[in-house]
TILUM-850816 format. One record per residue (C-alpha): residue number from 1; residue in three letters; x, z, y. Coordinates in steps of 0.5 Angstrom, whole numbers. Each point is the difference from the previous one (the first is absolute). Example, Ala and Ser with C-alpha at 12.3 -4.5 7.8 and 13.67 -1.06 7.14 Angstrom:
# TILUM-850816
ATOM   pos   code      px      pz      py
ATOM     1    ALA      25      16      -9
ATOM     2    SER       2      -2       7
This chain:
# TILUM-850816
ATOM   pos   code      px      pz      py
ATOM     1    MET       0       0       0
ATOM     2    GLN       5       1       5
ATOM     3    ARG       4      -7      -2
ATOM     4    LYS      -7      -3       2
ATOM     5    GLY      -1       4       6
ATOM     6    LEU       7      -3       3
ATOM     7    ALA      -1      -6      -2
ATOM     8    LEU      -7      -1       4
ATOM     9    ALA       3       4       5
ATOM    10    TRP       5      -6       0
ATOM    11    VAL      -5      -6      -1
ATOM    12    ALA      -3       4       6
ATOM    13    LEU       6       0       6
ATOM    14    VAL       1      -8      -3
ATOM    15    VAL      -8      -2       3
ATOM    16    GLY       1       5       5
ATOM    17    LEU       7      -5       2
ATOM    18    GLY      -3      -6      -1
ATOM    19    GLY      -5       1       5
ATOM    20    LEU       6       0       5
ATOM    21    SER       5      -6       3
ATOM    22    PRO       5      -2      -3
ATOM    23    GLN       4       3       6
ATOM    24    VAL      -2       6      -1
ATOM    25    ARG       0       0      -7
ATOM    26    ALA       8      -1       1
ATOM    27    LEU       2       6       3
ATOM    28    SER       2       6      -4
ATOM    29    TRP      -6       5       1
ATOM    30    ALA       4       5       5
ATOM    31    GLU       0      -6       4
ATOM    32    ARG      -8      -1       0
ATOM    33    ALA       0       7       1
ATOM    34    GLY       3      -1       7
ATOM    35    LYS      -3      -7       2
ATOM    36    ARG      -7       5      -1
ATOM    37    ASN       3       4       5
ATOM    38    SER       1      -4       5
ATOM    39    THR      -2      -5       5
ATOM    40    GLU       3      -7       2
ATOM    41    ILE      -1      -3       7
ATOM    42    SER       3      -5       3
ATOM    43    ALA       6       0       5
ATOM    44    GLN      -6      -1       7
ATOM    45    ASP      -3       6      -3
ATOM    46    ALA       7       3       0
ATOM    47    ARG       2      -2       7
ATOM    48    GLN      -7       2       3
ATOM    49    LYS       1       7      -4
ATOM    50    ASN       6       2       3
ATOM    51    ALA      -2      -2       7
ATOM    52    GLU      -6       5       0
ATOM    53    GLU       5       6      -3
ATOM    54    GLN       1       4       6
ATOM    55    PRO       8       1       2
ATOM    56    ASP       3       6      -2
ATOM    57    ARG       1       4       7
ATOM    58    ARG       2       7      -4
ATOM    59    ASN       4       3       3
ATOM    60    LYS       4      -5       5
ATOM    61    ILE       0      -2       8
ATOM    62    CYS      -5      -4       2
ATOM    63    MET      -2      -2       7
ATOM    64    ARG      -7      -5       0
ATOM    65    ILE       0      -4       6
ATOM    66    ILE      -7      -1       3
ATOM    67    ARG      -6      -6       1
ATOM    68    PRO      -4       2       5
ATOM    69    ALA      -8      -3       0
ATOM    70    ARG       1      -2       7
ATOM    71    LYS       1      -7       0
ATOM    72    ASN       7      -3       4
ATOM    73    VAL       5       7      -2
ATOM    74    ASP       7      -3      -2
ATOM    75    TRP       1       5      -5
ATOM    76    ASP       4      -4      -4
ATOM    77    THR       4      -3       5
ATOM    78    ASP       7       3      -3
ATOM    79    PRO      -1      -1      -7
ATOM    80    THR       7       2      -3
ATOM    81    ALA       0       7       4
ATOM    82    ILE      -3       4      -5
ATOM    83    PRO       3      -3      -6
ATOM    84    TYR       7       0       3
ATOM    85    LEU       0       7       3
ATOM    86    LEU      -2       3      -7
ATOM    87    TYR       5      -4      -2
ATOM    88    GLN       5       3       4
ATOM    89    PHE      -3       7      -1
ATOM    90    ASN       0      -1      -9
ATOM    91    LYS       8      -1       2
ATOM    92    ARG       1       5       4
ATOM    93    THR      -3       5      -4
ATOM    94    GLN      -1      -1      -6
ATOM    95    LEU      -7       1       0
ATOM    96    PRO      -5      -5      -3
ATOM    97    VAL      -4      -4       4
ATOM    98    HIS      -7      -5       0
ATOM    99    VAL      -1      -5       3
ATOM   100    GLU      -7      -3       1
ATOM   101    PRO      -1      -5       5
ATOM   102    LYS      -7      -1       0
ATOM   103    GLY      -4       2       6
ATOM   104    LEU      -4       6       0
ATOM   105    ASP      -6       1       2
ATOM   106    VAL      -2       6       2
ATOM   107    SER      -7       2       0
ATOM   108    SER       1      -1      -8
ATOM   109    ASP       2       6      -5
ATOM   110    GLU       6      -4      -2
ATOM   111    LEU       3       3       8
ATOM   112    PHE      -1       7      -5
ATOM   113    LYS       6      -2      -5
ATOM   114    HIS       5       0       5
ATOM   115    THR       4       6       4
ATOM   116    LEU       3      -5       6
ATOM   117    VAL      -3      -6       3
ATOM   118    TYR       2      -5       6
ATOM   119    LEU      -3      -4       5
ATOM   120    THR       4      -5       5
ATOM   121    ALA      -3      -5       5
ATOM   122    HIS       2      -3       6
ATOM   123    VAL      -8      -1       3
ATOM   124    ALA      -5       6       1
ATOM   125    TRP      -3       3      -5
ATOM   126    ASN      -5       5      -4
ATOM   127    PHE      -3       3      -6
ATOM   128    ASN      -8      -1      -2
ATOM   129    ASP      -4       6      -1
ATOM   130    LYS       1       0      -8
ATOM   131    GLU       8      -1       2
ATOM   132    ALA       0       6       4
ATOM   133    GLU      -5       3      -4
ATOM   134    ASN       5      -1      -6
ATOM   135    MET       6       1       4
ATOM   136    ALA      -1       7       3
ATOM   137    ARG      -1       3      -8
ATOM   138    PHE       6      -4      -1
ATOM   139    LEU       3       4       5
ATOM   140    LYS      -4       7      -2
ATOM   141    ARG       3      -1      -7
ATOM   142    GLY       7       0       2
ATOM   143    GLY       1      -7       1
ATOM   144    THR       4      -3       5
ATOM   145    LEU       0      -7       5
ATOM   146    LEU       6      -4       4
ATOM   147    LEU      -3      -3       5
ATOM   148    ASP       6      -5       3
ATOM   149    ASP       0      -5       6
ATOM   150    CYS       1      -6      -1
ATOM   151    TYR       2      -3       6
ATOM   152    ASN       5       6       3
ATOM   153    ARG      -2       1       6
ATOM   154    GLY      -6       2       1
ATOM   155    SER      -6      -4      -2
ATOM   156    PRO      -8       0      -2
ATOM   157    PHE       2       3      -6
ATOM   158    ALA       4       6       4
ATOM   159    THR      -6       1       4
ATOM   160    CYS      -5       1      -6
ATOM   161    VAL       5       4      -4
ATOM   162    ARG      -4       8       5
ATOM   163    PRO      -6      -3      -1
ATOM   164    GLU      -1      -1      -8
ATOM   165    VAL       6       5      -1
ATOM   166    SER      -8       5       3
ATOM   167    LYS      -4      -4      -5
ATOM   168    LEU       4       3      -5
ATOM   169    ILE       3       7       3
ATOM   170    PRO      -6       1       5
ATOM   171    GLY       4       3       7
ATOM   172    ALA       7      -1      -4
ATOM   173    ASP       5      -1       5
ATOM   174    SER       8      -3      -1
ATOM   175    ALA       6       3       0
ATOM   176    VAL       8      -2      -1
ATOM   177    VAL       3       0      -6
ATOM   178    LEU       6       4       2
ATOM   179    ASP       6       4      -4
ATOM   180    SER      -4       7       4
ATOM   181    ASP      -7      -1      -3
ATOM   182    PRO       0       5      -6
ATOM   183    LYS      -5      -5      -2
ATOM   184    VAL       4      -6      -1
ATOM   185    ALA       7       2      -1
ATOM   186    ASP       1      -1      -6
ATOM   187    VAL      -1      -7       2
ATOM   188    PHE       7      -1       3
ATOM   189    LYS       4       3      -6
ATOM   190    MET      -4      -1      -6
ATOM   191    THR       6      -5      -2
ATOM   192    TYR       4      -3       6
ATOM   193    GLN       2       5       5
ATOM   194    ASN      -4      -1       7
ATOM   195    ILE      -2      -6       0
ATOM   196    THR      -4       0       6
ATOM   197    PRO      -7      -4      -1
ATOM   198    GLY      -2      -5       5
ATOM   199    SER       5       0       7
ATOM   200    ARG       0      -8       0
ATOM   201    PRO       5      -2       6
ATOM   202    LEU      -6      -4       2
ATOM   203    THR      -6       4       0
ATOM   204    GLY       4       7       1
ATOM   205    SER      -6       3      -5
ATOM   206    TYR      -1       4      -6
ATOM   207    TRP      -3       1      -5
ATOM   208    GLN      -7       5       0
ATOM   209    TYR      -4       3      -4
ATOM   210    PHE      -7       3      -1
ATOM   211    ASP      -3       6      -3
ATOM   212    LEU      -5       2      -5
ATOM   213    ASP       0       7      -2
ATOM   214    GLY       7       2       1
ATOM   215    ARG       2      -6      -3
ATOM   216    PRO       3      -7       3
ATOM   217    ALA      -5      -5      -3
ATOM   218    VAL       1      -5       5
ATOM   219    PHE       6      -4       3
ATOM   220    PHE       1      -5       5
ATOM   221    SER       6      -4       1
ATOM   222    PRO       0      -4       6
ATOM   223    ASN       6      -4      -1
ATOM   224    ASP      -2      -6      -6
ATOM   225    ASP       4       4      -5
ATOM   226    GLY      -2      -4      -5
ATOM   227    CYS       3      -7       4
ATOM   228    ALA       7       5      -2
ATOM   229    TRP      -2       0      -7
ATOM   230    GLU      -3      -6      -2
ATOM   231    VAL       6      -6      -2
ATOM   232    SER       1      -8       0
ATOM   233    THR       5       0      -6
ATOM   234    PRO       1       3      -5
ATOM   235    PRO       6       6       0
ATOM   236    THR       7      -2      -3
ATOM   237    ALA       6       3      -1
ATOM   238    SER       3      -2       7
ATOM   239    ASN      -7       2       3
ATOM   240    PRO      -3       6      -4
ATOM   241    ILE      -6       1       5
ATOM   242    GLY      -2      -8       1
ATOM   243    GLU      -1      -4       6
ATOM   244    GLY      -4       4       5
ATOM   245    ILE      -6      -5       2
ATOM   246    GLY      -4       1       8
ATOM   247    HIS       2       5       4
ATOM   248    GLY       3       5      -5
ATOM   249    GLY       7       1       3
ATOM   250    ASP       7      -1      -3
ATOM   251    ASN       2       4      -7
ATOM   252    ARG       2       6       3
ATOM   253    ALA      -7       0       4
ATOM   254    ARG      -3      -2      -7
ATOM   255    GLU       3       5      -4
ATOM   256    ASN      -2       6       4
ATOM   257    SER      -7      -3      -1
ATOM   258    TYR       2       1      -7
ATOM   259    GLN       2       6       0
ATOM   260    LEU      -5       3       5
ATOM   261    THR      -6      -2      -5
ATOM   262    ALA       4       2      -7
ATOM   263    ASN      -1       6       4
ATOM   264    TRP      -7       0       2
ATOM   265    LEU      -2      -1      -6
ATOM   266    LEU       3       5      -3
ATOM   267    PHE      -4       5       4
ATOM   268    VAL      -6      -4      -1
ATOM   269    TYR       0       1      -7
ATOM   270    THR       2       7       0
ATOM   271    HIS      -4       4       6
């Protein structure tokens, strides 16, 4: 009876295999098991899936550029500025960075995935009601905003700073970033010592900040620092910070700007 039972089981197995395709029948039992637990997708599906995956920003320094809803604001005028600033920061500190060049809609929940956001332009700008509401919550939760006047000589952008910041921090007033101010003194000594924010010969203007609950939450540079960060050629052995464009100054001035911003980035992420 035992032999008969084994024979019947063998017949059942053979019959069962007969219903499978020749390709599957040729596979070993282990390969067949693995195939049953797998899902095949096309190359196009794989690319789409990869595009939809969220980038890994964990434990990485990042600064997202804001794309305001207001029309005709040239927010992307310096496209290489943030990528090369973060490149320089990584080289100087060995800390990992995440570069996301796509403009950020601050009326969306995407804003709250970031610690630091940046806005620059040559022209007047403003936050609409939803943008202002989200930005106010973002700052209240510990986020930081950097505003950078791309014109460098006082402009419609600069005149918008105080009224727009007042939407986010009612009653806030600006203060100059000085090493004698205990709230921002560490900006001057995080990595490089005594690098003074701003004070370019052209304007004599210093960085400013707006306080929220005892924390510098919004910074304003009237000096177009983004133009000092950007490059027109990649760094080379003979020119490690690349060739500058715009009115960012010579390499010595640009080096000072990289040092200042490296200090400031560390300050933002640690205070």
